[in-house]
C-alpha positions as CSV (number, residue, x, y, z in Angstrom):
1,M,88.6,79.1,95.1
2,T,91.4,78.8,92.7
3,L,94.2,81.0,93.7
4,E,97.2,81.3,91.6
5,L,100.5,82.2,93.9
6,G,103.6,84.1,92.1
7,L,106.4,85.9,92.7
8,D,107.5,89.9,92.3
9,T,111.0,91.4,92.2
10,F,112.4,94.7,91.2
11,G,115.9,93.5,91.4
12,D,116.8,94.6,94.5
13,V,120.8,95.7,95.1
14,A,122.0,93.5,97.4
15,N,125.7,94.0,99.2
16,D,128.3,91.9,99.1
17,T,130.0,89.9,101.9
18,G,132.0,93.1,102.3
19,G,128.8,95.4,102.5
20,T,129.4,96.7,99.2
21,P,126.5,97.0,96.9
22,L,126.4,94.4,94.2
23,H,127.1,95.4,90.3
24,P,123.9,95.5,88.8
25,A,124.8,92.7,86.0
26,V,125.9,90.3,88.7
27,V,121.9,91.0,90.4
28,I,120.3,90.8,87.0
29,R,121.6,87.3,86.8
30,E,120.5,86.6,90.1
31,V,116.9,87.1,89.0
32,L,117.1,84.8,86.4
33,A,117.7,81.8,88.8
34,E,115.2,82.6,90.9
35,G,112.8,82.8,87.7
36,E,114.2,79.6,86.8
37,L,113.6,78.4,90.5
38,A,109.8,79.3,90.7
39,E,109.1,77.2,87.5
40,R,111.1,74.3,88.6
41,L,109.2,74.3,92.1
42,G,105.8,74.9,89.9
43,L,104.9,78.2,90.7
44,D,102.1,80.1,88.5
45,F,103.4,83.5,88.0
46,F,107.1,85.4,87.8
47,G,107.2,89.1,88.1
48,I,109.7,91.7,87.2
49,G,109.5,95.8,87.9
50,E,110.2,98.3,85.8
51,H,112.4,101.3,88.1
52,H,115.6,103.7,87.1
53,R,117.3,104.2,90.3
54,P,120.2,102.6,91.8
55,D,119.0,100.2,94.5
56,F,116.8,98.3,91.8
57,A,118.2,96.8,88.8
58,I,115.9,96.1,86.3
59,S,115.1,99.1,84.1
60,A,113.9,97.5,81.1
61,P,112.4,93.8,82.3
62,D,110.9,92.7,79.2
63,I,114.3,91.8,78.2
64,V,115.2,90.0,81.3
65,L,111.7,87.9,81.2
66,A,112.7,87.0,77.2
67,A,115.8,85.6,78.7
68,L,113.6,84.1,81.1
69,A,111.2,82.4,78.5
70,A,114.1,80.9,76.8
71,R,114.9,79.1,80.4
72,T,111.3,77.9,81.3
73,E,108.5,75.9,79.8
74,R,105.2,76.8,81.7
75,I,105.4,79.7,84.5
76,T,103.4,83.1,83.2
77,L,105.9,85.6,82.8
78,G,104.6,89.6,83.5
79,T,105.9,92.8,85.0
80,S,104.8,94.3,88.2
81,V,105.1,96.9,86.9
82,T,105.7,98.6,83.7
83,V,105.6,102.7,84.1
84,L,103.3,103.5,81.2
85,S,103.2,107.1,82.2
86,S,107.0,107.5,80.7
87,E,106.5,104.7,77.7
88,D,105.1,104.5,74.3
89,P,102.0,102.4,74.3
90,I,102.8,101.3,71.2
91,R,106.3,100.1,72.0
92,V,105.2,98.4,75.1
93,F,102.4,96.3,73.1
94,Q,105.1,95.4,70.6
95,R,107.7,94.3,73.1
96,F,105.2,92.2,75.1
97,S,104.0,90.7,72.2
98,T,107.0,89.7,71.2
99,L,107.8,88.1,74.3
100,D,104.5,86.4,74.1
101,A,105.9,84.5,70.9
102,L,109.2,83.6,72.2
103,S,107.4,82.4,75.6
104,H,104.1,80.5,73.6
105,G,101.7,82.8,75.0
106,R,102.9,83.2,78.5
107,A,103.4,87.0,78.3
108,E,101.8,89.5,80.8
109,I,101.8,93.1,81.4
110,T,100.8,95.3,84.2
111,V,100.3,98.5,83.7
112,G,100.5,101.4,86.3
113,R,101.5,105.0,87.0
114,G,104.5,103.8,89.5
115,S,105.3,104.6,93.0
116,F,108.6,105.7,92.2
117,V,108.9,108.9,89.4
118,E,112.7,109.0,88.4
119,S,111.5,108.4,84.8
120,F,110.2,111.1,84.7
121,P,112.8,113.5,84.6
122,L,114.8,110.8,82.8
123,F,112.5,110.8,79.8
124,G,111.8,114.3,80.1
125,L,108.3,114.2,81.1
126,D,106.6,117.1,83.3
127,L,105.7,115.6,86.6
128,Q,102.3,117.8,87.0
129,Q,101.6,115.7,84.0
130,Y,101.6,112.5,86.4
131,E,97.9,111.6,86.0
132,T,97.4,112.9,82.9
133,L,99.6,111.2,80.6
134,F,99.0,107.9,82.4
135,S,95.2,107.9,81.4
136,E,96.1,109.1,77.7
137,K,98.6,106.7,77.5
138,L,96.3,103.5,79.1
139,D,93.6,104.8,76.1
140,L,96.3,104.3,73.2
141,L,97.5,101.0,74.9
142,A,93.7,99.8,75.6
143,A,93.3,100.7,71.8
144,V,96.2,98.6,70.8
145,L,95.4,96.0,72.4
146,T,92.4,94.8,70.6
147,E,94.9,94.1,67.8
148,G,93.0,95.5,65.0
149,P,92.6,98.8,63.7
150,V,93.7,101.5,65.6
151,S,92.3,105.4,65.2
152,W,93.1,107.5,68.3
153,S,94.3,110.7,69.0
154,G,95.1,113.0,72.1
155,T,97.5,115.8,73.4
156,F,100.5,114.3,74.5
157,R,101.5,112.4,70.9
158,P,100.6,112.9,67.1
159,P,97.4,110.8,66.2
160,V,98.0,106.8,65.5
161,E,96.2,105.7,62.0
162,V,97.0,101.9,61.6
163,T,95.5,98.9,60.5
164,G,97.0,97.3,62.9
165,V,100.1,97.2,65.5
166,V,102.9,94.5,64.4
167,P,103.9,91.7,66.0
168,A,100.2,90.0,66.5
169,T,99.9,87.3,69.2
170,E,98.8,84.2,68.5
171,S,96.1,83.8,70.4
172,G,94.9,87.5,69.3
173,R,95.3,88.4,73.4
174,L,97.8,90.0,75.4
175,R,96.4,89.9,79.2
176,T,97.1,93.4,80.7
177,W,96.7,94.3,84.5
178,V,96.4,97.5,86.3
179,G,98.1,98.6,89.3
180,V,96.3,100.3,91.5
181,G,97.1,101.9,94.8
182,G,94.3,102.7,96.7
183,T,92.5,105.0,94.6
184,P,88.9,104.9,93.8
185,Q,89.3,106.4,90.5
186,S,91.9,104.5,89.3
187,V,89.8,100.9,89.7
188,V,86.7,102.5,88.0
189,R,89.0,103.1,85.1
190,A,90.6,99.8,85.0
191,A,86.5,98.3,85.0
192,H,86.0,100.9,82.2
193,Y,88.5,99.1,79.7
194,G,87.7,95.7,81.0
195,F,91.6,95.6,82.7
196,P,91.4,93.0,85.7
197,I,93.4,95.0,88.4
198,V,96.6,94.0,90.8
199,I,96.1,95.7,94.3
200,A,99.4,97.1,95.9
201,I,99.4,96.5,99.3
202,I,102.6,98.0,100.9
203,G,101.2,99.6,103.9
204,G,98.2,98.1,106.5
205,S,96.1,95.6,106.5
206,S,94.6,93.9,103.4
207,K,91.3,94.2,104.8
208,Q,91.2,98.1,104.4
209,F,91.2,97.4,100.5
210,V,87.9,95.6,100.9
211,P,85.9,98.4,99.6
212,L,88.4,98.9,96.4
213,A,87.5,95.6,95.5
214,D,84.0,95.9,95.8
215,L,84.1,99.1,94.3
216,Y,85.7,97.6,91.0
217,R,83.1,94.3,91.0
218,R,80.4,96.6,91.3
219,A,81.8,99.1,88.6
220,L,82.0,96.3,86.2
221,T,78.6,94.9,86.7
222,E,77.5,99.0,86.2
223,M,79.0,98.7,83.1
224,G,78.2,95.4,81.8
225,R,81.6,93.9,81.8
226,P,81.6,90.7,83.3
227,E,83.7,89.3,86.3
228,L,87.7,90.1,85.9
229,P,90.4,88.5,88.4
230,I,91.4,90.6,90.9
231,G,95.5,90.5,92.2
232,V,97.4,91.2,95.1
233,H,101.1,92.7,95.1
234,S,102.7,92.6,98.8
235,P,106.2,92.3,100.4
236,G,107.1,89.1,102.2
237,Y,109.6,86.8,103.4
238,V,109.4,83.3,104.2
239,A,112.1,81.1,106.6
240,A,111.7,78.1,108.7
241,T,110.5,79.8,111.6
242,D,108.6,83.0,112.6
243,E,111.6,84.3,114.6
244,Q,114.2,83.4,112.0
245,A,112.0,85.3,109.6
246,V,111.8,88.2,111.6
247,E,115.3,88.1,112.4
248,Q,116.8,88.0,108.9
249,F,114.2,90.3,107.3
250,L,114.2,93.3,109.6
251,P,117.7,94.2,109.3
252,H,117.0,94.9,105.1
253,F,113.5,96.2,105.8
254,I,114.1,98.8,108.5
255,P,117.0,100.3,106.5
256,F,114.9,100.2,103.3
257,M,112.1,101.9,104.6
258,N,114.1,104.8,106.3
259,R,116.5,105.5,103.2
260,L,112.9,106.0,101.2
261,G,111.2,107.4,103.9
262,R,114.3,110.5,104.0
263,E,113.2,110.9,100.7
264,R,109.8,111.2,100.8
265,G,109.5,113.1,104.5
266,W,108.4,110.1,106.4
267,A,109.3,110.1,110.2
268,P,111.3,107.5,110.7
269,M,110.2,103.9,111.2
270,G,111.2,102.3,114.7
271,E,111.6,98.5,115.3
272,G,108.4,98.5,116.7
273,Q,106.6,99.8,113.7
274,A,108.2,97.6,111.3
275,R,106.7,94.8,113.7
276,A,103.6,95.8,113.5
277,Q,104.0,96.0,109.7
278,L,105.3,92.2,109.5
279,G,102.6,90.9,112.2
280,P,99.0,89.8,111.3
281,E,97.3,93.4,110.3
282,G,100.6,94.4,108.3
283,A,101.5,94.5,105.0
284,V,104.3,92.0,104.9
285,Y,103.7,88.7,104.6
286,C,106.8,87.5,106.6
287,G,107.1,84.3,109.2
288,S,107.2,80.5,108.7
289,P,105.3,79.0,106.2
290,E,102.3,78.4,108.3
291,T,101.8,81.9,109.1
292,V,102.6,83.2,105.8
293,A,100.1,80.6,104.4
294,T,97.4,81.7,106.8
295,K,97.8,85.4,106.1
296,I,97.3,84.8,102.0
297,A,94.4,82.7,102.7
298,D,92.9,85.2,104.7
299,T,93.6,87.9,102.2
300,A,92.6,85.8,99.7
301,R,89.1,85.3,101.4
302,S,88.5,89.1,102.5
303,L,89.2,90.6,98.7
304,G,88.3,87.4,97.0
305,I,91.3,87.2,94.8
306,S,92.4,85.0,92.1
307,R,96.0,85.5,92.4
308,F,98.6,86.8,95.4
309,Q,102.3,87.9,93.8
310,L,105.0,87.8,97.1
311,K,107.5,90.5,96.6
312,Y,110.4,88.2,97.9
313,S,113.1,90.9,97.2
314,F,113.7,93.6,99.7
315,G,116.2,95.9,100.0
316,T,120.0,94.8,101.0
317,L,118.2,90.7,101.3
318,P,120.9,88.3,99.9
319,H,120.5,86.3,97.0
320,E,120.7,82.8,99.1
321,Q,117.8,83.8,101.7
322,R,115.8,85.0,98.5
323,M,116.0,81.5,97.3
324,E,115.6,79.7,100.4
325,C,112.5,81.6,100.7
326,I,111.2,81.2,97.1
327,R,111.8,77.3,97.9
328,L,110.0,77.7,101.1
329,Y,106.7,79.8,99.4
330,A,106.4,77.0,96.3
331,E,106.9,73.8,98.6
332,E,105.2,74.9,102.1
333,V,103.7,78.1,101.7
334,A,102.0,77.0,98.4
335,P,100.3,73.9,99.6
336,R,99.1,74.8,102.8
337,V,97.4,77.8,101.0
338,R,95.5,75.6,99.2
339,E,94.5,73.4,101.8
340,L,93.1,76.5,103.5
341,L,90.8,77.6,100.9
342,E,89.6,74.5,99.9
């Protein structure tokens, strides 16, 4: 099994030594350094997610990726995720076909509805149309991605009648994934358009998602489409030992989850629950290189994936620890995963 190994970040805002949140400009520059390190160490993919809230610094991932394209030569650059519901699909294509030119064909998009909804009021959209906005905009994006004439009409914008959208890509193909959470409708829709999927596993065991991966493959077969890649996105952290990883990660994981829980009405997360998420059946890939490699290999086998994306930044975890995590992931986890899958 060939498995690509990559990284994801949302530009999580860490604190300075005095406990004050860093300026977003500092965080964005740190992300560039982290992407450059991923390239130097031979990782396959670097993804940046779009958010519109103060605990994440990046709202325009394509601009950060363009800066990274100028500093790298090999690594694939993409989003994780582009919130298509609050975007113009034509502008999404134009920005990423431009990034594709700057990076000599290394650009990708992952589109999704987004697990955060701040972009809806920010851009004057009705949250009640959460699902229908995404469905319609995905339909338009699929039409634009053919890089040919587009004749399209919908309910949320005027019709589109063009001979093509510029700039076209050199290859004629801008690889686009759909990020999915856990709903069968999402994977069937992705199969309908012929998009590969990235499964976001942010709670529970990866084995819970085996039926979803199986449904996607079955839907592709029934629709007469070839087999397409499946990726996984999950949070994680690598340190020299299991004990060190847990000790360094929990002080950032628990406060973030409880802050998010207060927004969404969840019960507070205690240390026992947090440690369970870091264990073999949890969603967080946290531990020594051997522990994390074993868990990734198990996920790859059970779901039959072709890419794993570690969301290595989390909450206020500082830049220095993120850089060491990237180093261990590239130099020790990645080769061990490939050994386990041979």
